N, C-alpha and C positions, 0 to 999 in steps of 0.2 A: 479531054483525052481523045487522041485520034484513034482511028480504027486499028492501025498497026500496033499501037501501044496496048489497046484493049486485048487484042488477040495474044500478044506476048504475055500479058498478065494471066490470061486464062491458061495458056500453056504452062506457065510457071506454077500456077496453082495445082494443075493436074499432076505435074511432075512432083511437087512437094507432097501431095497426098499419096502418090504412089511410093515415094521414097519412105514416107512415114510407115506405110503398110509393110514394106520390106523390113524396116528396122524392127517393127513390132513383132513380125513373124520370126525374126532371128533372135529376139530377146530371150525367150525360154531356152533356146539351144545354148546361147552364150552363158546364161545363168547356170545351166546344168554343167557346162564345162568348167566354170569357176567353183562350183560347189565341192566341198563345204568351205565357207569363209568364217564360220564361228562354231562353237561347240554343239554337238548333237546330243539329243536325249533318247535313251532307251528306257521306255516305261515297262517295268516288270509288274504284272498284275497279281503278284503273290508276295508274301513276306520274304525278307532276306533269309538266305541259308538253304533253301530248297534247290531241287535240280534245275528248275527254270531260272532261278536267280544266279546260280553258279555258272550255267551255260551263258547267260547274258553277260556276265562279267568277263568271262574268257573271250567271248566274241568282241566285246567292247575294247578290251586291252589290245587284242591283235589287230582289229580293224582300224583303230585310231592311229596306229603306226603307219598303216597303208594310206590313210586319208589325210594325215597331217593335222588333225584337229582332235581335241579331247572328246570322249564319249562319256556322258554322265548317266549313271544308273539312277532311276527314280522308281521306288517301290510304291505302287498304289493297289493295295490288296483289298479283296472283298467281293462277295457275291459270286464265288467260283470263277474269279478272273474278270467278271463283267465290269467292275468299277474302272479298272485300268484300261480295259478294251474300249469301253464307251468313251473314256477321256481321249484316247488317241483317235477314235472314229470322228470325234468332233473337232479335232485339231486341224490347223491350217496345213495343207499338203505342200509345205515349203521345203521339205527335205531335212527338217531339224527335229522332228518328233516321230518316233517309231515305237511300235508295240513288240515286246518279246512275247510271241504268241505260243499257245499250247493247244491241246486237243479241244478245250472248251470253246475256242474261237470258232470251231466247226460245229460242235454238238450242242452248245447252249441254246441256240435258236430252235433246235429240234425238240428240246426237252422242256424248256421254261415256257410258262404261259405268256409272259411278257418279257421281251428282250429289248434292252435300251438302244440297240442299233441294228441295222440290217446287215446281212452277210456281205452285201455289195459295198458297204461303207469302209471295209478294210481289204487291202490288196496284198497278196503274198509277194514277198521280196526274196527271201532266201532261207533255207534250212540252216540251223546252227549245228544241232546234234541231238542225240537221243539217249535216254537212260532206260534200257530195257526193264520191263517189269519182271520181278522174281516172285513166284508163288511160294509162300512159306507156311510152315506149320510149326507148332511147338516141338522142341527137342524130345518131349515125352510122347509125341504122336507116334502111332505104330506104322504110319505110311511113309514109304521111302521114295516114291516117285508119283508123278501126276496120275498115272493110270490107276494105281491103287487107291488114291484119294478120291478120284471121280467115281470109280466103281463102288466104293464104300458109301459115298454120299447118296447113292440111289436106294440104299436100304433104309427102312424106317422113315423118320420124319425129315431126314436130310441134315446138312451141315450149315451152321451159321458162318457167314463169310464177311469179314469186316471190310468196309469201304470208307472212302473219304467223302461220301455223299453221293447223291444221284448224279450220274453222268461222269463221275470220276473214273480214272483208268481201272482201279480195282472193280468197280461196278460193271464195267464193260467186260472185264475178264470173267466175272461170275456169269454174266448173261450170255456170253459166247459159249461157255461150257454148258450152260443150261439149254440154250436153244439149239445148239449144233450137236451136242454129244450126250444129251439126256441126263446131265448132272442134276442134282437137287441141292443147289446152293442158295441159301437165303441171305440176300444182302442185308447187312446190319450197318446203317450209316453212323459214322463218327465224324467229329468236326475236322479232323486232319489225319494225315497219314501216320503221324507219330502216335496218335491215340489208337489207331487201328493196330499198329504193330505192338503196342503195349497190351492190347486186348488179346493178341495171340500169345504173347509171352506169359500172360496171366491165365491162359487157358479159358478165357471167357468166350472165345469163338474158336472154331476148328482151324481156320486159316484165313489168309488174306494174300494180296499181292502188293508189292511196293517197289518203288523205283530202286534200281540196283545201287544207286548212290546212298540210299538210306539202308538197304538190306545188308550190303556187304560188310560193314563194320561188325554187325552182329554175327554174320556167318563166319567171319574169320575168327571171332572169339570162340565159336563152336559151342557156346553154352546157352544160347537163347533161342535160336532159330534153326530150323532144318529146311533147306531149300529143295523143292520138288522139280522146278523147271524154270527156265527163263522164257519169256514170251515173244522174243524177237526172232528174226530169220536165221541168226547165227549165234554161236556161243559168245559169252562175254570175253573180251580180250584179256581182262584181268582175273577172270575166274573160269578158265576153260573146262574145268572138270564138270561143270553143271550143264546137263543136256538141255536142249530147247524142247518146248512143247511139241514142235513140229516133228522132231526126232522120235518122240514118244507116240506119234500117231495122231496128234491134234493139229492137223495141217491148217485149220481155220483160225487157230489162236495165234494171231500176230498183232501185237499192240505194244506200244512203248510210251513212256513219258518223254515227249519230244519238245524241243524249243526251236522256234523259227522267228522270223521278223516279218511283220505286216506293216503296211503304210496306210495312212488315210487315203481314201479314193481321190483321184485327181492329181496325184503326184507325178512329176515328170518321169517317164520310163528311163531316161538317161541317168537320172539320179539313182533310181532303184537299181539299175544295172551296175552302176559304179559301186554302190554299197554291197551288192551281192558279190562282186568280184573281190572286194576287200575282205569280206567275211570268209569267202572260199579260200583265199590265200592264208588267212589266219588259221582256219581249221586244218590246213595241210602243213602248217609249220610244225616241226618237231617239238618246239617249245610248248605250244598250245596243245597239240595232239597228245603228247606223252602225259601232260598234266591231267587232261580230262580222262584219258584211259585209265590212269591210276586210281581215279575216283569211281570208275564203273560207268563212265559216260563215253559213248562212241561219237567222235566228231564226224560231221557229214559235209557241210558246205554245199557246193554245187552251184548251178545256175538258177536264175529266176524262173525260167521255163520248167526246170525240173521240180522246183518247189510248188509251182502252180499245179503241175500234174499230180504231185503227192497229195496236195490239199483236196483236189477234185476227187481223187480215188478214195481218200479217207472219208470224205463227206458221203459218198455213195455207199461205201462198205459199212460204216458205222450207222448210217441212216437205216439200213436194213435191220441191224440189231435193235435199234431203238423201236422200230415198228414191231418186230417179232416178239420182243420182250415186254412191250407196252411200257417203256421207261417214261416216267413223268416226274415233274418237279416235286420235291419233298413237300 
C-alpha cells in the first residue's frame, strides 16, 4: 500500500467515525419524533375505581386519540402507592411506561422509614386533574361549617378524625388544621377512604375528609354526610354551594387528591413534552372535561414545566407539615 492510499484510508476512517457520531447523536431525536410506535402503559398504583384510577382512564382515552396509539391502564396497588411507583421507577425510560402519580410520590419518602426508590428516580411529566377534598361529618352532627367544627374540637379531649393511613390526604388535612389553626383532631387510620367514610356515617369518629368524587354521591343523597368545606382554592364546579376552607378563614388549608404523570428518570424530554401536550389537549376537550367535572374532578392539564413547579411547591409545603406534626410511618 503506497503512502497516498494509506492517507486516503485514514481520512476515510476519520470521516466514517465522524459520520457515525453524527448519526448516533441524531438517533434519540429521531426516535422521539417517531414516538409512539406501539401501545403505552399507564401504571396506576391504586385499585380500580378510585379518583386516581378514574383520572388515569380519562387521560388515557383522550391522549391516545392525540398520539395514535392505545394507552393501557395497569393497576399495581399496595404500600400506599409505592408498589406501582417503584415498578415504574425501575422501568426502562423508553417512553412506553408511565406512572399515574399522586401526593404519595412526593410525601412517602418523607414519612416512610425505607422507600423503595429515590425521589430523583421519577420525573414529573404533566398534571391530569384533581379531586378536591371535602371535609364531612355525620348528618347528626351539630356543626354546620368548618369554623364551628374546629372551635369545638379544641374543647375537651378533641375529635377523632378518620384517615386512610399515615400520609394520606385526610391525614394532612387533620395535621394542617392542628398545626396551623390549633385544632385538636386525632388521626384514626383506616385501611381505605371507604372505611373512613363508613366510620363517619356510623358516628364512630367525628369527621374525615374525602375526595369529592367519593363524597358527592353521599352529599347529593343528603342522608349520610354533611359537608363543611372543600379544601381547594375554588369551589367545586359541580357543587358550587359548598364554600372553600379558604373562604372560611383557613387560608393555609389547600390540598386535593390529584393525579399526574411521572416518567422513569432518563426519558427523552421530547417524548415527555409530546405526552404532556396530548394530555393537555385531552383535559381541555369538552368531552373529557365535562365528564370529569360531573364526577367532582377538576381537569387541569398544562405543560411539563408547570407540573414540575407544582411538584416542587407541594414537596416544600407538605414537607413543612410533616416536620411540624412529626408524621411518621404507622
